[in-house]
C-alpha positions as CSV (number, residue, x, y, z in Angstrom):
1,M,103.7,104.7,131.1
2,H,100.5,105.7,132.3
3,K,97.4,103.7,131.4
4,Y,94.6,106.9,129.3
5,E,92.9,106.3,126.4
6,R,95.2,108.7,123.7
7,I,94.3,109.5,120.9
8,I,96.4,110.7,118.2
9,Y,95.4,112.1,115.2
10,W,97.5,114.4,111.8
11,S,96.9,118.0,112.3
12,E,97.4,119.4,108.6
13,A,97.0,123.3,110.2
14,D,99.3,122.5,112.7
15,G,101.9,119.9,110.6
16,R,102.0,117.5,113.4
17,F,100.7,114.8,114.9
18,I,98.5,116.2,118.1
19,V,98.3,113.3,120.9
20,E,94.4,114.0,123.1
21,V,93.6,112.1,126.3
22,P,90.1,111.9,126.6
23,E,89.5,110.8,130.4
24,L,91.8,114.6,131.5
25,P,90.6,117.8,130.5
26,G,92.8,120.3,128.3
27,C,95.8,117.2,128.0
28,M,97.2,117.9,124.7
29,A,100.6,116.9,123.5
30,D,102.0,116.8,119.7
31,G,105.4,115.7,117.6
32,K,106.6,115.8,114.5
33,T,106.0,112.4,114.7
34,A,103.6,110.2,115.9
35,I,105.9,108.6,118.3
36,E,107.5,111.4,119.6
37,A,104.0,113.0,120.3
38,L,103.1,110.3,122.6
39,E,106.6,110.3,124.2
40,N,105.5,113.8,124.9
41,A,102.8,113.4,125.8
42,E,103.7,110.9,128.8
43,I,105.3,113.7,129.6
44,I,101.8,115.9,129.7
45,I,99.4,113.5,131.8
46,S,102.8,113.7,134.0
47,E,102.3,116.9,134.6
48,W,98.8,117.0,134.7
49,I,98.4,114.2,137.5
50,E,101.3,116.3,139.1
51,T,98.9,119.9,138.7
52,A,95.5,118.2,139.1
53,K,97.3,117.1,143.0
54,E,99.0,120.6,143.7
55,V,95.2,122.8,143.2
56,G,93.7,119.6,145.2
57,Y,91.6,118.8,141.5
58,D,90.6,114.6,141.2
59,I,93.0,113.0,139.4
60,P,90.3,110.4,137.4
61,E,91.5,107.1,137.6
62,P,92.5,105.2,134.0
63,K,89.3,103.2,132.2
64,G,90.6,101.7,129.9
65,R,89.1,102.0,125.5
66,L,86.3,104.9,125.9
67,L,83.0,104.2,123.8
68,Y,82.8,107.0,121.9
69,A,86.3,108.1,120.5
């Protein structure tokens, strides 16, 4: 399990739970349930990191709880 902070919320517009990973720009996942959204976020985080490595981007170290979240 990755140690990046996740923000989860219900999106009325999408009718799904959304998970955002603030430390990884553009990294988001969704799901019909909160658990599904969090499971999908793990996959998306791995894919985000893999892609960042492939294109030579720096991968941020997890900082834990963010003050602005």
